C-alpha positions in Angstrom: 69.3 143.5 71.3 67.5 145.3 68.5 66.8 143.9 65.0 69.3 146.2 63.2 72.4 144.9 65.3 71.0 141.1 65.2 71.2 141.4 61.3 74.4 142.9 61.2 75.9 140.2 63.6 74.3 137.8 61.2 75.6 139.3 58.0 79.2 139.3 59.6 78.8 135.6 60.5 77.5 134.5 57.0 80.2 136.8 55.4 82.9 135.0 57.3 81.2 131.6 56.5 81.5 132.6 52.9 85.0 133.5 53.2 85.6 130.1 54.8 84.0 128.3 52.0 85.9 130.6 49.6 89.2 129.1 51.2 88.2 125.4 51.0 86.7 126.0 47.6 89.4 127.9 46.2 92.6 126.4 48.2 93.0 124.1 45.1 93.7 126.9 42.9 97.0 127.8 44.5 98.5 124.5 45.2 96.9 121.9 42.9 99.6 122.2 40.4 102.3 122.0 42.9 100.8 118.9 44.5 100.2 117.1 40.9 103.8 117.7 39.9 104.9 116.4 43.4 106.7 119.5 44.1 104.8 119.7 47.6 102.9 117.4 49.6 99.2 118.1 50.0 99.5 118.9 53.8 102.6 121.0 53.4 101.1 122.8 50.5 97.8 123.5 52.4 99.9 124.9 55.2 101.8 127.1 52.8 98.5 128.3 51.2 96.8 129.1 54.3 99.7 131.2 55.6 100.2 133.1 52.3 96.5 133.7 52.3 96.5 135.4 55.7 99.3 137.6 54.7 97.7 138.3 51.3 94.6 139.4 53.0 96.5 142.1 54.8 98.1 143.8 51.8 95.4 145.9 50.4 92.0 147.5 50.4 91.2 148.6 46.8 89.4 145.4 46.0 87.2 145.6 49.0 86.1 149.0 48.3 85.1 148.1 44.6 83.0 145.1 46.2 81.2 147.6 48.7 80.4 149.8 45.8 78.7 147.2 43.7 75.2 148.1 45.1 74.2 151.4 46.3 71.5 153.6 48.0 71.8 156.5 46.0 70.3 159.3 48.3 68.5 160.0 51.8 65.0 159.5 50.0 65.9 156.1 48.7 67.5 155.2 52.2 64.3 156.1 53.9 62.3 154.0 51.3 64.5 151.1 51.5 65.2 151.0 55.1 68.3 150.0 56.9 67.2 146.3 57.8 65.9 146.1 54.1 69.3 146.8 53.0 71.1 144.5 55.4 68.7 141.6 54.2 69.9 142.4 50.6 73.4 141.9 51.7 72.8 138.9 53.7 70.7 137.4 50.7 73.8 138.0 48.3 76.1 136.1 50.5 73.8 133.2 51.1 73.2 132.9 47.2 77.0 133.0 46.7 77.5 130.1 49.3 74.8 128.1 47.7 76.6 128.1 44.5 80.0 127.5 46.0 78.9 124.4 47.6 77.1 123.0 44.4 80.1 123.6 42.5 82.3 122.3 45.3 80.3 119.1 45.5 80.7 118.4 41.9 84.5 119.3 41.8 84.1 122.2 39.3 86.4 125.3 40.0 84.0 127.9 39.4 84.5 131.5 40.7 83.7 132.5 44.3 84.3 136.1 43.3 81.7 136.0 40.6 79.3 133.9 42.7 79.5 136.9 45.3 79.0 139.8 42.9 76.2 137.8 41.1 74.6 137.1 44.5 74.8 140.9 45.8 73.3 141.8 42.1 70.6 139.4 42.3 69.6 140.2 45.8 69.7 143.9 45.0 67.5 143.5 41.9 65.1 141.6 44.0 65.2 144.2 46.6 64.7 147.3 44.4 68.2 148.7 45.2 70.4 150.3 42.6 73.0 148.4 41.1 76.2 150.3 39.9 76.3 148.7 36.3 79.4 150.6 35.3 81.4 149.2 38.2 80.1 145.8 37.2 81.0 146.2 33.5 84.5 147.9 34.0 85.6 146.0 37.2 83.9 142.6 36.9 82.6 141.7 33.5 85.7 143.1 31.4 88.3 141.5 33.7 86.3 138.2 33.9 86.8 137.8 30.1 90.3 139.4 30.1 91.9 137.6 32.9 91.5 134.1 31.6 92.7 135.2 28.1 95.8 136.8 29.7 96.3 133.7 31.8 96.2 131.5 29.0 98.4 133.4 26.4 100.8 134.4 29.1 101.5 130.9 30.3 101.7 129.7 26.7 104.4 132.2 25.9 106.4 131.7 29.2 106.4 128.0 28.7 107.3 128.4 25.1 110.3 130.4 26.1 111.3 128.1 28.9 111.3 125.0 26.4 113.5 127.0 24.1 115.8 127.8 26.9 116.1 124.5 28.4 116.0 122.6 25.2 119.4 121.0 25.8 119.1 120.4 29.6 118.9 117.2 31.3 115.0 116.4 31.7 115.7 115.1 35.4 117.7 117.9 36.6 115.2 120.4 35.1 112.3 118.8 36.7 114.0 118.6 40.2 114.9 122.4 39.9 111.3 123.5 38.9 109.9 121.5 41.8 111.8 123.6 43.9 111.0 126.9 42.2 107.2 125.8 42.5 107.4 126.3 46.2 108.0 130.0 45.5 105.4 130.2 42.6 102.6 128.5 44.7 103.4 130.8 47.6 103.0 133.7 45.3 99.8 132.6 43.9 98.4 131.9 47.5 99.3 135.5 48.3 97.6 136.8 45.4 94.5 134.7 46.3 94.5 136.2 49.7 94.8 139.5 48.3 92.0 139.2 46.1 89.4 136.8 47.7 89.7 137.8 51.4 89.2 141.6 50.3 85.8 140.6 48.7 84.5 139.5 52.1 85.9 142.5 53.8 83.9 144.7 51.2 80.7 143.0 52.0 81.1 143.4 55.6 82.0 147.0 55.1 78.8 147.4 53.0 76.6 146.2 55.7 78.3 148.5 58.4 77.9 151.6 56.2 74.2 150.7 55.6 73.6 150.1 59.3 75.8 152.8 60.8 76.5 155.4 58.3 77.8 157.9 60.9 80.3 155.6 62.2 81.7 153.7 59.1 82.9 155.0 55.8 83.0 153.3 52.5 86.7 154.4 52.2 88.0 153.0 55.6 88.1 149.4 56.5 88.2 148.6 60.2 91.3 146.5 61.4 88.9 143.9 62.9 87.1 143.4 59.6 90.5 142.8 58.0 91.7 140.4 60.5 88.6 138.4 60.7 88.4 138.0 57.0 92.2 136.8 56.6 91.6 134.5 59.5 88.4 133.0 58.0 89.8 132.3 54.6 93.0 130.9 56.0 91.1 128.5 58.1 89.1 127.4 55.3 92.1 126.9 52.9 93.7 124.8 55.7 90.4 122.7 55.6 91.3 121.9 51.9 89.6 121.4 48.7 90.5 118.0 47.4 87.8 117.7 44.9 88.6 120.7 43.0 92.5 120.0 43.4 91.9 116.8 41.5 90.2 118.7 38.7 92.8 121.4 38.4 95.9 118.9 38.9 94.9 116.1 36.6 91.7 116.4 35.0 92.6 119.2 32.6 96.1 118.0 31.8 99.0 116.0 33.4 101.3 118.7 34.3 105.1 118.5 34.8 107.0 120.9 37.0 108.2 123.6 34.4 104.5 123.8 33.2 103.2 124.0 36.8 105.7 126.8 37.5 104.8 128.8 34.4 101.1 128.6 35.2 101.4 129.5 38.8 103.9 132.5 37.9 101.7 133.9 35.4 98.5 133.5 37.4 100.2 135.3 40.4 101.3 138.2 38.1 97.6 138.7 36.7 96.3 138.7 40.3 98.7 141.4 41.5 98.4 143.4 38.5 94.5 143.5 38.6 94.4 144.1 42.4 96.9 146.9 42.6 96.6 148.6 39.1 92.9 148.2 38.5 91.1 147.4 41.9 89.3 144.8 39.9 88.0 141.6 42.0 89.0 138.9 39.3 88.6 135.2 39.8 91.7 133.3 40.9 90.0 130.1 39.5 89.6 131.6 36.2 93.1 132.8 36.0 95.0 129.8 37.3 92.8 127.3 35.2 93.3 129.1 32.0 96.9 129.3 32.8 97.1 125.7 33.4 95.5 125.3 30.0 97.9 127.6 28.2 101.0 126.1 29.8 99.8 122.6 29.0 98.7 123.4 25.3 102.7 123.8 24.7 102.8 120.1 24.6 100.2 120.0 21.9 96.7 121.3 21.7 95.3 117.8 22.0 97.2 117.3 25.4 94.6 119.5 27.1 91.4 117.6 27.8 89.0 120.0 26.2 86.0 118.1 27.2 86.6 118.7 30.8 87.7 122.4 29.9 84.2 123.0 28.3 82.5 121.7 31.6 84.5 124.3 33.6 83.9 127.2 31.3 80.1 126.2 31.4 80.3 126.6 35.3 82.1 129.8 34.8 79.2 131.3 32.5 76.6 129.9 34.9 78.0 131.3 38.1 77.1 135.0 37.8 73.2 134.2 36.9 72.9 131.2 39.1 74.2 132.8 42.2 72.1 135.8 41.4 69.0 133.7 41.2 69.8 131.9 44.4 70.3 135.2 46.2 66.9 136.6 44.6 65.1 133.2 46.1 66.8 133.9 49.4 65.9 137.4 49.7 62.3 136.5 48.9 62.3 134.1 51.8 64.0 136.4 54.4 61.8 139.3 53.4 58.9 137.2 54.5 60.5 136.4 57.7 62.6 139.5 58.8 60.6 142.5 57.1 
């Protein structure tokens, strides 16, 4: 086996490992609210999320192509200068940096963004390896949506929940809660579908990037091989089923104590934002950012003091640190792998 093929196989394995950690790291995003309101039991919620993650991963390719275009070897001269194996080591370093940050935030129960960890890792590794970064893609498809999606999630959930409170103001509280527990099964499934649509595609994009670097005559940035799609869908579903109990507790209880109507409002708005950005803008936004901000927005309709803003500040700090810290981890990983493999 030649070195290039060995590195490609390693990149695919590491990418699927990242996809798996993404699943158990972000499983809580789709189901924490439904579990905390007792709309679903934890095990049923995990099965639902795993199945919908798999289906969502099969529904589109636009986000995958955006991720694959984050770093680029601009021309044949640079390709000769960088070298195929060098490019593959950069991709692997980006993945390992993202995995490292995912595991750190998972250990501390912080719902940080696997999406931005991956993008930050790729950028950090690319800078370390001297490869061009498409900053216009980073700004338009990553940084702007990174800021906009939580704001839309917060405001949207606040507005939807305010409307529900007005419409249901004379209703029987017990009957309302029972009805919305049933509706949360639908909204949780919709959110899990959006998570698969967004997050599994990011892994597909990284694998496609490695294949295009290694075998440009056989693979194109415009076409995702079916085996890549199925492998990524399976990995994220398996990771989701493994569960993310630490983060589930944070989203479900430590931000605010949710009731079923607020859980439904947060999940519905979060799913809507995920679908819109994936299909309309091809933007790899964070499921974590979106649902967490939606939970805060729905919860703020009780009263602003009902949201535990201290925990919210901790979460926002993790958000801000994700991009640079994953990038630094990827940079350090690149330096180590460069000594061993190149």
